[in-house]
DRENDO-1510 file (C-alpha; in Angstrom, 1 decimal, always signed):
<recs>
REC; n; res; u; v; w
REC; 1; MET; +8.4; -7.1; +35.4 .
REC; 2; SER; +5.2; -6.7; +33.5 .
REC; 3; LEU; +3.9; -9.4; +31.1 .
REC; 4; THR; +1.4; -7.1; +29.4 .
REC; 5; PRO; +2.7; -5.1; +26.4 .
REC; 6; GLU; +3.2; -1.3; +26.7 .
REC; 7; ARG; +0.1; +0.6; +25.5 .
REC; 8; ILE; +0.3; +2.1; +22.1 .
REC; 9; ALA; -0.5; +5.8; +21.6 .
REC; 10; ALA; -2.9; +6.8; +18.8 .
REC; 11; ASN; -2.6; +10.1; +17.0 .
REC; 12; TRP; -5.6; +11.3; +15.1 .
REC; 13; PRO; -4.7; +13.5; +12.0 .
REC; 14; PRO; -7.6; +15.5; +10.6 .
REC; 15; GLU; -8.5; +12.9; +7.9 .
REC; 16; GLY; -9.0; +10.1; +10.5 .
REC; 17; ARG; -11.0; +12.4; +12.8 .
REC; 18; ALA; -13.3; +13.5; +10.0 .
REC; 19; ASP; -13.9; +9.9; +8.9 .
REC; 20; LEU; -14.9; +8.8; +12.4 .
REC; 21; ARG; -17.2; +11.8; +12.9 .
REC; 22; ALA; -19.0; +10.9; +9.7 .
REC; 23; ILE; -20.1; +7.5; +11.2 .
REC; 24; ASP; -23.1; +7.2; +13.4 .
REC; 25; ARG; -22.4; +7.3; +17.2 .
REC; 26; GLU; -23.1; +3.7; +18.1 .
REC; 27; THR; -20.9; +2.3; +15.3 .
REC; 28; ALA; -18.2; +4.9; +16.1 .
REC; 29; MET; -18.2; +3.7; +19.7 .
REC; 30; GLN; -17.8; +0.1; +18.6 .
REC; 31; ILE; -14.9; +1.1; +16.4 .
REC; 32; LEU; -13.2; +3.0; +19.3 .
REC; 33; TYR; -13.7; -0.1; +21.6 .
REC; 34; CYS; -12.1; -2.3; +18.9 .
REC; 35; LEU; -9.2; +0.2; +18.5 .
REC; 36; ASP; -8.7; +0.5; +22.3 .
REC; 37; ARG; -8.5; -3.3; +22.6 .
REC; 38; TYR; -5.7; -3.3; +20.0 .
REC; 39; LEU; -3.9; -0.3; +21.6 .
REC; 40; SER; -3.9; -1.8; +25.1 .
REC; 41; ASN; -3.0; -5.5; +24.4 .
REC; 42; ARG; -2.3; -5.7; +20.7 .
REC; 43; SER; -5.2; -8.1; +19.9 .
REC; 44; GLY; -7.3; -7.7; +16.8 .
REC; 45; ASP; -7.3; -8.6; +13.1 .
REC; 46; ILE; -4.3; -6.5; +11.8 .
REC; 47; LYS; -2.9; -6.8; +8.3 .
REC; 48; LYS; -0.1; -5.0; +6.6 .
REC; 49; LEU; -1.4; -3.8; +3.2 .
REC; 50; ARG; +0.4; -4.5; +0.0 .
REC; 51; LEU; +1.8; -1.8; -2.4 .
REC; 52; PRO; +0.8; +0.8; -3.4 .
REC; 53; ARG; -0.5; +1.2; +0.2 .
REC; 54; THR; +2.2; +1.2; +2.9 .
REC; 55; ASP; +0.0; +1.2; +6.0 .
REC; 56; TYR; -1.9; -1.3; +8.1 .
REC; 57; ARG; -5.5; -2.0; +8.7 .
REC; 58; LEU; -7.5; -3.1; +11.7 .
REC; 59; ARG; -10.8; -4.9; +10.9 .
REC; 60; CYS; -13.7; -3.8; +13.2 .
REC; 61; ASP; -16.9; -5.5; +12.0 .
REC; 62; ASP; -17.9; -3.8; +8.7 .
REC; 63; TYR; -15.3; -1.0; +9.1 .
REC; 64; ARG; -11.6; -0.8; +8.5 .
REC; 65; VAL; -9.3; +1.4; +10.6 .
REC; 66; PHE; -6.2; +2.4; +8.5 .
REC; 67; PHE; -3.0; +3.4; +10.4 .
REC; 68; ALA; +0.7; +4.0; +9.9 .
REC; 69; ILE; +3.3; +3.2; +12.5 .
REC; 70; SER; +4.9; +6.5; +13.6 .
REC; 71; GLY; +7.2; +5.2; +16.4 .
REC; 72; PRO; +7.9; +2.2; +18.6 .
REC; 73; ASN; +4.7; +2.7; +20.6 .
REC; 74; ALA; +2.7; +5.1; +18.5 .
REC; 75; ILE; +0.4; +5.0; +15.4 .
REC; 76; ASP; -1.3; +7.6; +13.2 .
REC; 77; ILE; -4.9; +6.8; +12.3 .
REC; 78; THR; -5.1; +7.7; +8.6 .
REC; 79; GLY; -8.7; +6.7; +7.9 .
REC; 80; VAL; -11.8; +4.9; +9.0 .
REC; 81; ARG; -14.0; +3.5; +6.2 .
REC; 82; ASN; -16.7; +1.0; +5.6 .
REC; 83; ARG; -15.4; -2.2; +4.0 .
REC; 84; ARG; -17.5; -1.6; +0.8 .
REC; 85; GLU; -15.5; +1.6; +0.0 .
REC; 86; ALA; -12.3; +1.0; +2.0 .
REC; 87; TYR; -10.1; -0.2; -0.8 .
REC; 88; ARG; -11.4; +1.9; -3.7 .
</recs>
């Protein structure tokens, strides 16, 4: 019996990939590290957003990773934005 949670799979639709590619490499690597930590052991600053948005956000320093739950152990990354422009 394993005490660690099952790893979550991340799907990257074109919008999420384009957002990540627009960020400088070092910052993008920090975001991916933060996301990997959440996917492997579910640790991180996660918040369910209020209406009209129906997704979740993961806070990674000055960036926000937006995602929707697409299954019991899968998420779709819908966007990666700087906090200044994330909620506009």
